All heavy atoms as TSV, in Angstrom:
chain	resi	resn	atom	element	x	y	z
A	1	MET	N	N	11.030	17.957	-49.939
A	1	MET	CA	C	12.353	17.688	-49.411
A	1	MET	C	C	12.367	17.819	-47.890
A	1	MET	O	O	12.913	16.984	-47.207
A	1	MET	CB	C	13.344	18.659	-50.068
A	1	MET	CG	C	14.755	18.462	-49.627
A	1	MET	SD	S	15.404	16.937	-50.318
A	1	MET	CE	C	17.066	17.078	-49.859
A	2	ALA	N	N	11.742	18.852	-47.368
A	2	ALA	CA	C	11.722	19.057	-45.916
A	2	ALA	C	C	10.982	17.917	-45.232
A	2	ALA	O	O	11.380	17.495	-44.141
A	2	ALA	CB	C	11.079	20.391	-45.587
A	3	ASP	N	N	9.912	17.416	-45.874
A	3	ASP	CA	C	9.160	16.303	-45.282
A	3	ASP	C	C	10.024	15.051	-45.182
A	3	ASP	O	O	9.995	14.358	-44.172
A	3	ASP	CB	C	7.900	16.001	-46.095
A	3	ASP	CG	C	6.815	17.040	-45.906
A	3	ASP	OD1	O	6.885	17.785	-44.909
A	3	ASP	OD2	O	5.915	17.102	-46.753
A	4	SER	N	N	10.790	14.767	-46.236
A	4	SER	CA	C	11.616	13.561	-46.193
A	4	SER	C	C	12.744	13.718	-45.178
A	4	SER	O	O	13.120	12.762	-44.509
A	4	SER	CB	C	12.146	13.203	-47.586
A	4	SER	OG	O	13.337	13.860	-47.882
A	5	THR	N	N	13.290	14.916	-45.043
A	5	THR	CA	C	14.329	15.155	-44.040
A	5	THR	C	C	13.763	14.960	-42.637
A	5	THR	O	O	14.398	14.335	-41.788
A	5	THR	CB	C	14.909	16.579	-44.186
A	5	THR	OG1	O	15.432	16.720	-45.501
A	5	THR	CG2	C	16.002	16.835	-43.178
A	6	ALA	N	N	12.566	15.466	-42.396
A	6	ALA	CA	C	11.930	15.299	-41.086
A	6	ALA	C	C	11.639	13.827	-40.823
A	6	ALA	O	O	11.847	13.340	-39.711
A	6	ALA	CB	C	10.652	16.122	-41.017
A	7	ARG	N	N	11.176	13.111	-41.855
A	7	ARG	CA	C	10.903	11.681	-41.692
A	7	ARG	C	C	12.186	10.908	-41.402
A	7	ARG	O	O	12.198	10.013	-40.566
A	7	ARG	CB	C	10.213	11.108	-42.935
A	7	ARG	CG	C	8.696	11.209	-42.834
A	7	ARG	CD	C	8.048	10.567	-44.019
A	7	ARG	NE	N	7.950	11.699	-44.951
A	7	ARG	CZ	C	8.015	11.662	-46.252
A	7	ARG	NH1	N	8.135	10.580	-46.879
A	7	ARG	NH2	N	7.941	12.728	-46.983
A	8	ASP	N	N	13.261	11.263	-42.109
A	8	ASP	CA	C	14.551	10.608	-41.868
A	8	ASP	C	C	15.027	10.859	-40.440
A	8	ASP	O	O	15.511	9.961	-39.763
A	8	ASP	CB	C	15.609	11.111	-42.856
A	8	ASP	CG	C	15.359	10.656	-44.282
A	8	ASP	OD1	O	14.544	9.725	-44.479
A	8	ASP	OD2	O	15.970	11.243	-45.189
A	9	ARG	N	N	14.861	12.098	-39.977
A	9	ARG	CA	C	15.253	12.457	-38.612
A	9	ARG	C	C	14.419	11.683	-37.597
A	9	ARG	O	O	14.947	11.163	-36.615
A	9	ARG	CB	C	15.075	13.964	-38.419
A	9	ARG	CG	C	16.158	14.605	-37.632
A	9	ARG	CD	C	16.068	16.102	-37.471
A	9	ARG	NE	N	14.810	16.715	-37.810
A	9	ARG	CZ	C	14.627	17.560	-38.820
A	9	ARG	NH1	N	15.632	17.903	-39.592
A	9	ARG	NH2	N	13.452	18.092	-39.062
A	10	ASP	N	N	13.103	11.590	-37.847
A	10	ASP	CA	C	12.225	10.838	-36.947
A	10	ASP	C	C	12.590	9.359	-36.933
A	10	ASP	O	O	12.606	8.724	-35.875
A	10	ASP	CB	C	10.758	11.008	-37.357
A	10	ASP	CG	C	10.223	12.394	-37.074
A	10	ASP	OD1	O	10.888	13.155	-36.332
A	10	ASP	OD2	O	9.143	12.728	-37.605
A	11	ALA	N	N	12.872	8.806	-38.109
A	11	ALA	CA	C	13.246	7.392	-38.187
A	11	ALA	C	C	14.547	7.136	-37.435
A	11	ALA	O	O	14.683	6.134	-36.719
A	11	ALA	CB	C	13.364	6.953	-39.644
A	12	LEU	N	N	15.501	8.032	-37.574
A	12	LEU	CA	C	16.769	7.902	-36.861
A	12	LEU	C	C	16.551	7.984	-35.352
A	12	LEU	O	O	17.090	7.180	-34.586
A	12	LEU	CB	C	17.750	8.981	-37.313
A	12	LEU	CG	C	19.109	8.988	-36.612
A	12	LEU	CD1	C	19.841	7.673	-36.827
A	12	LEU	CD2	C	19.939	10.164	-37.090
A	13	ALA	N	N	15.739	8.924	-34.931
A	13	ALA	CA	C	15.436	9.062	-33.502
A	13	ALA	C	C	14.743	7.805	-32.981
A	13	ALA	O	O	15.039	7.337	-31.876
A	13	ALA	CB	C	14.566	10.294	-33.262
A	14	ASP	N	N	13.830	7.235	-33.780
A	14	ASP	CA	C	13.155	6.001	-33.386
A	14	ASP	C	C	14.145	4.855	-33.231
A	14	ASP	O	O	14.083	4.091	-32.267
A	14	ASP	CB	C	12.083	5.617	-34.406
A	14	ASP	CG	C	10.876	6.525	-34.373
A	14	ASP	OD1	O	10.752	7.330	-33.427
A	14	ASP	OD2	O	10.047	6.427	-35.304
A	15	ARG	N	N	15.085	4.735	-34.173
A	15	ARG	CA	C	16.086	3.667	-34.100
A	15	ARG	C	C	17.000	3.853	-32.887
A	15	ARG	O	O	17.323	2.894	-32.200
A	15	ARG	CB	C	16.911	3.614	-35.386
A	15	ARG	CG	C	16.187	2.969	-36.555
A	15	ARG	CD	C	17.105	2.673	-37.714
A	15	ARG	NE	N	17.796	3.850	-38.241
A	15	ARG	CZ	C	17.295	4.689	-39.143
A	15	ARG	NH1	N	16.085	4.509	-39.613
A	15	ARG	NH2	N	18.011	5.716	-39.565
A	16	GLU	N	N	17.387	5.093	-32.620
A	16	GLU	CA	C	18.242	5.361	-31.459
A	16	GLU	C	C	17.516	5.040	-30.154
A	16	GLU	O	O	18.101	4.464	-29.236
A	16	GLU	CB	C	18.716	6.811	-31.469
A	16	GLU	CG	C	19.732	7.101	-32.551
A	16	GLU	CD	C	20.101	8.571	-32.648
A	16	GLU	OE1	O	19.426	9.408	-32.017
A	16	GLU	OE2	O	21.072	8.879	-33.356
A	17	LEU	N	N	16.248	5.389	-30.089
A	17	LEU	CA	C	15.462	5.083	-28.897
A	17	LEU	C	C	15.314	3.579	-28.734
A	17	LEU	O	O	15.438	3.053	-27.623
A	17	LEU	CB	C	14.085	5.744	-28.982
A	17	LEU	CG	C	13.125	5.456	-27.835
A	17	LEU	CD1	C	13.720	5.940	-26.514
A	17	LEU	CD2	C	11.788	6.113	-28.081
A	18	GLU	N	N	15.069	2.878	-29.824
A	18	GLU	CA	C	14.923	1.430	-29.762
A	18	GLU	C	C	16.216	0.778	-29.272
A	18	GLU	O	O	16.191	-0.118	-28.442
A	18	GLU	CB	C	14.539	0.884	-31.138
A	18	GLU	CG	C	14.154	-0.570	-31.123
A	18	GLU	CD	C	13.571	-1.034	-32.447
A	18	GLU	OE1	O	12.983	-0.215	-33.167
A	18	GLU	OE2	O	13.719	-2.227	-32.746
A	19	GLN	N	N	17.346	1.251	-29.768
A	19	GLN	CA	C	18.635	0.713	-29.320
A	19	GLN	C	C	18.866	1.014	-27.843
A	19	GLN	O	O	19.313	0.158	-27.083
A	19	GLN	CB	C	19.777	1.282	-30.161
A	19	GLN	CG	C	19.825	0.738	-31.562
A	19	GLN	CD	C	20.889	1.417	-32.404
A	19	GLN	OE1	O	21.417	2.463	-32.041
A	19	GLN	NE2	N	21.186	0.827	-33.545
A	20	ALA	N	N	18.564	2.225	-27.426
A	20	ALA	CA	C	18.782	2.628	-26.037
A	20	ALA	C	C	17.855	1.885	-25.085
A	20	ALA	O	O	18.172	1.716	-23.910
A	20	ALA	CB	C	18.582	4.135	-25.894
A	21	SER	N	N	16.715	1.429	-25.578
A	21	SER	CA	C	15.733	0.761	-24.723
A	21	SER	C	C	15.901	-0.746	-24.720
A	21	SER	O	O	15.003	-1.462	-24.294
A	21	SER	CB	C	14.321	1.125	-25.188
A	21	SER	OG	O	14.084	0.552	-26.464
A	22	GLY	N	N	17.021	-1.223	-25.214
A	22	GLY	CA	C	17.253	-2.663	-25.214
A	22	GLY	C	C	16.514	-3.366	-26.330
A	22	GLY	O	O	16.192	-4.543	-26.217
A	23	GLY	N	N	16.212	-2.679	-27.382
A	23	GLY	CA	C	15.563	-3.295	-28.539
A	23	GLY	C	C	14.053	-3.209	-28.535
A	23	GLY	O	O	13.411	-3.751	-29.423
A	24	MET	N	N	13.466	-2.540	-27.554
A	24	MET	CA	C	12.006	-2.405	-27.521
A	24	MET	C	C	11.580	-1.294	-28.481
A	24	MET	O	O	12.233	-0.264	-28.563
A	24	MET	CB	C	11.530	-2.074	-26.109
A	24	MET	CG	C	11.766	-3.169	-25.112
A	24	MET	SD	S	11.257	-2.690	-23.452
A	24	MET	CE	C	9.492	-2.879	-23.580
A	25	SER	N	N	10.480	-1.532	-29.173
A	25	SER	CA	C	9.962	-0.506	-30.074
A	25	SER	C	C	9.242	0.569	-29.262
A	25	SER	O	O	8.950	0.388	-28.071
A	25	SER	CB	C	8.990	-1.131	-31.080
A	25	SER	OG	O	7.792	-1.516	-30.424
A	26	ILE	N	N	8.949	1.665	-29.906
A	26	ILE	CA	C	8.229	2.744	-29.231
A	26	ILE	C	C	6.861	2.259	-28.756
A	26	ILE	O	O	6.447	2.557	-27.631
A	26	ILE	CB	C	8.091	3.969	-30.159
A	26	ILE	CG1	C	9.469	4.598	-30.370
A	26	ILE	CG2	C	7.114	4.985	-29.597
A	26	ILE	CD1	C	9.503	5.724	-31.353
A	27	ASP	N	N	6.176	1.478	-29.591
A	27	ASP	CA	C	4.863	0.951	-29.189
A	27	ASP	C	C	4.990	0.049	-27.960
A	27	ASP	O	O	4.148	0.098	-27.060
A	27	ASP	CB	C	4.209	0.188	-30.334
A	27	ASP	CG	C	3.713	1.106	-31.430
A	27	ASP	OD1	O	3.460	2.302	-31.138
A	27	ASP	OD2	O	3.577	0.643	-32.578
A	28	GLU	N	N	6.043	-0.776	-27.922
A	28	GLU	CA	C	6.253	-1.633	-26.758
A	28	GLU	C	C	6.535	-0.804	-25.514
A	28	GLU	O	O	6.030	-1.113	-24.422
A	28	GLU	CB	C	7.411	-2.598	-27.009
A	28	GLU	CG	C	7.096	-3.679	-28.025
A	28	GLU	CD	C	8.310	-4.492	-28.415
A	28	GLU	OE1	O	9.403	-3.900	-28.588
A	28	GLU	OE2	O	8.158	-5.713	-28.549
A	29	LEU	N	N	7.319	0.253	-25.669
A	29	LEU	CA	C	7.592	1.144	-24.530
A	29	LEU	C	C	6.324	1.833	-24.049
A	29	LEU	O	O	6.089	1.958	-22.840
A	29	LEU	CB	C	8.640	2.186	-24.910
A	29	LEU	CG	C	10.068	1.675	-25.048
A	29	LEU	CD1	C	10.956	2.761	-25.653
A	29	LEU	CD2	C	10.608	1.231	-23.708
A	30	LEU	N	N	5.499	2.282	-24.994
A	30	LEU	CA	C	4.240	2.925	-24.614
A	30	LEU	C	C	3.326	1.945	-23.892
A	30	LEU	O	O	2.694	2.294	-22.884
A	30	LEU	CB	C	3.539	3.497	-25.847
A	30	LEU	CG	C	4.216	4.719	-26.477
A	30	LEU	CD1	C	3.533	5.072	-27.800
A	30	LEU	CD2	C	4.189	5.900	-25.532
A	31	ASN	N	N	3.247	0.714	-24.391
A	31	ASN	CA	C	2.423	-0.300	-23.737
A	31	ASN	C	C	2.934	-0.601	-22.343
A	31	ASN	O	O	2.153	-0.741	-21.394
A	31	ASN	CB	C	2.375	-1.586	-24.571
A	31	ASN	CG	C	1.550	-1.440	-25.817
A	31	ASN	OD1	O	0.693	-0.565	-25.915
A	31	ASN	ND2	N	1.802	-2.284	-26.797
A	32	LEU	N	N	4.252	-0.700	-22.204
A	32	LEU	CA	C	4.847	-0.958	-20.895
A	32	LEU	C	C	4.576	0.199	-19.935
A	32	LEU	O	O	4.227	-0.009	-18.769
A	32	LEU	CB	C	6.354	-1.178	-21.047
A	32	LEU	CG	C	7.117	-1.556	-19.793
A	32	LEU	CD1	C	6.607	-2.881	-19.231
A	32	LEU	CD2	C	8.602	-1.667	-20.109
A	33	THR	N	N	4.681	1.415	-20.441
A	33	THR	CA	C	4.400	2.598	-19.623
A	33	THR	C	C	2.939	2.616	-19.185
A	33	THR	O	O	2.639	2.886	-18.016
A	33	THR	CB	C	4.734	3.885	-20.407
A	33	THR	OG1	O	6.112	3.836	-20.774
A	33	THR	CG2	C	4.480	5.123	-19.590
A	34	ASP	N	N	2.033	2.313	-20.107
A	34	ASP	CA	C	0.607	2.261	-19.757
A	34	ASP	C	C	0.333	1.183	-18.716
A	34	ASP	O	O	-0.429	1.399	-17.769
A	34	ASP	CB	C	-0.257	2.012	-20.997
A	34	ASP	CG	C	-0.341	3.206	-21.909
A	34	ASP	OD1	O	-0.027	4.337	-21.464
A	34	ASP	OD2	O	-0.721	3.026	-23.085
A	35	SER	N	N	0.959	0.032	-18.888
A	35	SER	CA	C	0.783	-1.064	-17.936
A	35	SER	C	C	1.294	-0.663	-16.556
A	35	SER	O	O	0.649	-0.923	-15.530
A	35	SER	CB	C	1.516	-2.303	-18.445
A	35	SER	OG	O	1.420	-3.346	-17.520
A	36	TYR	N	N	2.461	-0.024	-16.519
A	36	TYR	CA	C	3.040	0.439	-15.259
A	36	TYR	C	C	2.129	1.469	-14.598
A	36	TYR	O	O	1.857	1.407	-13.399
A	36	TYR	CB	C	4.426	1.018	-15.530
A	36	TYR	CG	C	5.147	1.509	-14.309
A	36	TYR	CD1	C	5.573	0.627	-13.324
A	36	TYR	CD2	C	5.412	2.866	-14.135
A	36	TYR	CE1	C	6.241	1.074	-12.203
A	36	TYR	CE2	C	6.081	3.319	-13.020
A	36	TYR	CZ	C	6.494	2.417	-12.053
A	36	TYR	OH	O	7.147	2.884	-10.947
A	37	ARG	N	N	1.607	2.404	-15.395
A	37	ARG	CA	C	0.709	3.432	-14.867
A	37	ARG	C	C	-0.561	2.794	-14.301
A	37	ARG	O	O	-1.035	3.173	-13.227
A	37	ARG	CB	C	0.359	4.431	-15.971
A	37	ARG	CG	C	-0.458	5.608	-15.477
A	37	ARG	CD	C	-0.727	6.624	-16.577
A	37	ARG	NE	N	0.509	7.234	-17.042
A	37	ARG	CZ	C	0.980	7.116	-18.293
A	37	ARG	NH1	N	0.329	6.433	-19.190
A	37	ARG	NH2	N	2.114	7.700	-18.637
A	38	ASN	N	N	-1.111	1.794	-15.005
A	38	ASN	CA	C	-2.301	1.104	-14.511
A	38	ASN	C	C	-2.015	0.384	-13.200
A	38	ASN	O	O	-2.849	0.389	-12.287
A	38	ASN	CB	C	-2.828	0.122	-15.561
A	38	ASN	CG	C	-3.445	0.819	-16.745
A	38	ASN	OD1	O	-3.870	1.970	-16.661
A	38	ASN	ND2	N	-3.494	0.137	-17.876
A	39	SER	N	N	-0.832	-0.235	-13.106
A	39	SER	CA	C	-0.459	-0.921	-11.872
A	39	SER	C	C	-0.350	0.067	-10.716
A	39	SER	O	O	-0.801	-0.223	-9.599
A	39	SER	CB	C	0.874	-1.648	-12.041
A	39	SER	OG	O	0.754	-2.677	-12.987
A	40	LEU	N	N	0.231	1.230	-10.984
A	40	LEU	CA	C	0.332	2.253	-9.942
A	40	LEU	C	C	-1.048	2.754	-9.521
A	40	LEU	O	O	-1.297	2.976	-8.331
A	40	LEU	CB	C	1.188	3.424	-10.424
A	40	LEU	CG	C	2.674	3.150	-10.570
A	40	LEU	CD1	C	3.376	4.388	-11.135
A	40	LEU	CD2	C	3.287	2.754	-9.244
A	41	ASP	N	N	-1.948	2.921	-10.487
A	41	ASP	CA	C	-3.312	3.346	-10.165
A	41	ASP	C	C	-4.014	2.312	-9.287
A	41	ASP	O	O	-4.689	2.665	-8.320
A	41	ASP	CB	C	-4.127	3.590	-11.437
A	41	ASP	CG	C	-3.736	4.850	-12.169
A	41	ASP	OD1	O	-3.083	5.732	-11.562
A	41	ASP	OD2	O	-4.084	4.973	-13.363
A	42	MET	N	N	-3.847	1.024	-9.632
A	42	MET	CA	C	-4.484	-0.026	-8.824
A	42	MET	C	C	-3.905	-0.057	-7.415
A	42	MET	O	O	-4.646	-0.202	-6.434
A	42	MET	CB	C	-4.327	-1.389	-9.498
A	42	MET	CG	C	-5.197	-1.563	-10.728
A	42	MET	SD	S	-5.232	-3.241	-11.403
A	42	MET	CE	C	-3.534	-3.488	-11.864
A	43	ALA	N	N	-2.590	0.106	-7.300
A	43	ALA	CA	C	-1.960	0.118	-5.980
A	43	ALA	C	C	-2.432	1.320	-5.166
A	43	ALA	O	O	-2.688	1.203	-3.961
A	43	ALA	CB	C	-0.439	0.137	-6.129
A	44	ASN	N	N	-2.566	2.458	-5.829
A	44	ASN	CA	C	-3.042	3.654	-5.144
A	44	ASN	C	C	-4.484	3.467	-4.666
A	44	ASN	O	O	-4.823	3.829	-3.535
A	44	ASN	CB	C	-2.937	4.869	-6.071
A	44	ASN	CG	C	-3.247	6.150	-5.349
A	44	ASN	OD1	O	-2.731	6.414	-4.283
A	44	ASN	ND2	N	-4.114	6.963	-5.950
A	45	ASN	N	N	-5.320	2.885	-5.508
A	45	ASN	CA	C	-6.717	2.634	-5.124
A	45	ASN	C	C	-6.788	1.672	-3.940
A	45	ASN	O	O	-7.587	1.870	-3.013
A	45	ASN	CB	C	-7.507	2.077	-6.310
A	45	ASN	CG	C	-7.743	3.111	-7.386
A	45	ASN	OD1	O	-7.659	4.310	-7.147
A	45	ASN	ND2	N	-8.011	2.658	-8.594
A	46	ALA	N	N	-5.951	0.640	-3.961
A	46	ALA	CA	C	-5.931	-0.315	-2.846
A	46	ALA	C	C	-5.474	0.365	-1.561
A	46	ALA	O	O	-6.038	0.112	-0.488
A	46	ALA	CB	C	-5.017	-1.490	-3.184
A	47	ALA	N	N	-4.487	1.233	-1.663
A	47	ALA	CA	C	-3.998	1.950	-0.479
A	47	ALA	C	C	-5.076	2.876	0.076
A	47	ALA	O	O	-5.248	2.973	1.299
A	47	ALA	CB	C	-2.737	2.741	-0.822
A	48	GLU	N	N	-5.797	3.548	-0.810
A	48	GLU	CA	C	-6.878	4.427	-0.351
A	48	GLU	C	C	-7.984	3.624	0.319
A	48	GLU	O	O	-8.538	4.049	1.340
A	48	GLU	CB	C	-7.428	5.232	-1.524
A	48	GLU	CG	C	-6.492	6.318	-2.011
A	48	GLU	CD	C	-7.014	7.055	-3.234
A	48	GLU	OE1	O	-8.097	6.727	-3.738
A	48	GLU	OE2	O	-6.302	7.974	-3.683
A	49	THR	N	N	-8.312	2.462	-0.235
A	49	THR	CA	C	-9.335	1.598	0.363
A	49	THR	C	C	-8.887	1.126	1.743
A	49	THR	O	O	-9.670	1.156	2.705
A	49	THR	CB	C	-9.621	0.394	-0.552
A	49	THR	OG1	O	-10.087	0.875	-1.814
A	49	THR	CG2	C	-10.657	-0.532	0.047
A	50	ALA	N	N	-7.640	0.691	1.844
A	50	ALA	CA	C	-7.114	0.226	3.130
A	50	ALA	C	C	-7.086	1.368	4.145
A	50	ALA	O	O	-7.425	1.169	5.314
A	50	ALA	CB	C	-5.715	-0.354	2.937
A	51	SER	N	N	-6.718	2.541	3.690
A	51	SER	CA	C	-6.678	3.693	4.583
A	51	SER	C	C	-8.071	4.007	5.118
A	51	SER	O	O	-8.239	4.279	6.307
A	51	SER	CB	C	-6.108	4.904	3.837
A	51	SER	OG	O	-6.145	6.055	4.640
A	52	GLY	N	N	-9.050	3.967	4.237
A	52	GLY	CA	C	-10.427	4.219	4.665
A	52	GLY	C	C	-10.905	3.183	5.661
A	52	GLY	O	O	-11.563	3.512	6.656
A	53	ALA	N	N	-10.560	1.911	5.427
A	53	ALA	CA	C	-10.963	0.844	6.349
A	53	ALA	C	C	-10.300	1.028	7.704
A	53	ALA	O	O	-10.932	0.836	8.756
A	53	ALA	CB	C	-10.595	-0.511	5.751
A	54	LEU	N	N	-9.029	1.416	7.702
A	54	LEU	CA	C	-8.338	1.633	8.986
A	54	LEU	C	C	-8.930	2.822	9.734
A	54	LEU	O	O	-9.066	2.775	10.967
A	54	LEU	CB	C	-6.844	1.857	8.738
A	54	LEU	CG	C	-6.055	0.627	8.303
A	54	LEU	CD1	C	-4.624	1.003	7.926
A	54	LEU	CD2	C	-6.054	-0.420	9.410
A	55	LYS	N	N	-9.310	3.874	9.017
A	55	LYS	CA	C	-9.930	5.028	9.662
A	55	LYS	C	C	-11.259	4.632	10.283
A	55	LYS	O	O	-11.588	5.034	11.413
A	55	LYS	CB	C	-10.136	6.156	8.666
A	55	LYS	CG	C	-8.859	6.877	8.290
A	55	LYS	CD	C	-9.114	7.953	7.262
A	55	LYS	CE	C	-7.822	8.594	6.805
A	55	LYS	NZ	N	-8.040	9.577	5.738
A	56	ASP	N	N	-12.037	3.821	9.578
A	56	ASP	CA	C	-13.325	3.341	10.118
A	56	ASP	C	C	-13.105	2.520	11.379
A	56	ASP	O	O	-13.834	2.694	12.369
A	56	ASP	CB	C	-14.079	2.509	9.085
A	56	ASP	CG	C	-14.653	3.337	7.949
A	56	ASP	OD1	O	-14.735	4.584	8.097
A	56	ASP	OD2	O	-15.007	2.748	6.904
A	57	GLN	N	N	-12.123	1.629	11.342
A	57	GLN	CA	C	-11.845	0.800	12.523
A	57	GLN	C	C	-11.366	1.674	13.688
A	57	GLN	O	O	-11.745	1.419	14.838
A	57	GLN	CB	C	-10.796	-0.255	12.203
A	57	GLN	CG	C	-11.308	-1.371	11.319
A	57	GLN	CD	C	-10.245	-2.410	11.023
A	57	GLN	OE1	O	-9.104	-2.260	11.414
A	57	GLN	NE2	N	-10.646	-3.449	10.304
A	58	ALA	N	N	-10.556	2.665	13.399
A	58	ALA	CA	C	-10.030	3.540	14.463
A	58	ALA	C	C	-11.169	4.308	15.131
A	58	ALA	O	O	-11.133	4.550	16.335
A	58	ALA	CB	C	-8.995	4.482	13.896
A	59	GLN	N	N	-12.184	4.685	14.387
A	59	GLN	CA	C	-13.306	5.431	14.956
A	59	GLN	C	C	-14.117	4.563	15.909
A	59	GLN	O	O	-14.743	5.062	16.826
A	59	GLN	CB	C	-14.213	5.982	13.841
A	59	GLN	CG	C	-13.592	7.124	13.090
A	59	GLN	CD	C	-14.482	7.603	11.950
A	59	GLN	OE1	O	-15.447	6.957	11.582
A	59	GLN	NE2	N	-14.144	8.761	11.380
A	60	HIS	N	N	-14.088	3.243	15.674
A	60	HIS	CA	C	-14.868	2.325	16.534
A	60	HIS	C	C	-14.111	1.914	17.773
A	60	HIS	O	O	-14.664	1.237	18.637
A	60	HIS	CB	C	-15.286	1.095	15.734
A	60	HIS	CG	C	-16.243	1.395	14.614
A	60	HIS	ND1	N	-17.468	1.991	14.799
A	60	HIS	CD2	C	-16.124	1.214	13.274
A	60	HIS	CE1	C	-18.074	2.153	13.650
A	60	HIS	NE2	N	-17.279	1.691	12.693
A	61	LEU	N	N	-12.860	2.318	17.899
A	61	LEU	CA	C	-12.074	1.944	19.089
A	61	LEU	C	C	-12.341	2.861	20.251
A	61	LEU	O	O	-12.682	3.953	20.205
A	61	LEU	CB	C	-10.585	1.951	18.759
A	61	LEU	CG	C	-10.124	0.896	17.760
A	61	LEU	CD1	C	-8.621	1.058	17.502
A	61	LEU	CD2	C	-10.393	-0.506	18.289
């Protein structure tokens, strides 16, 4: 009985989250979050590369 109550609660929470997210499922939200995190990582890596290149150029001035 406790397992089914917990499952019902989880299912309700999943439905509420899906409604609040504009109809996206939890898996879609997780994928979107992962994609966003990867984009931020790539932007951070590019910024670090650019910073290093600018430091190298500044040393040669």
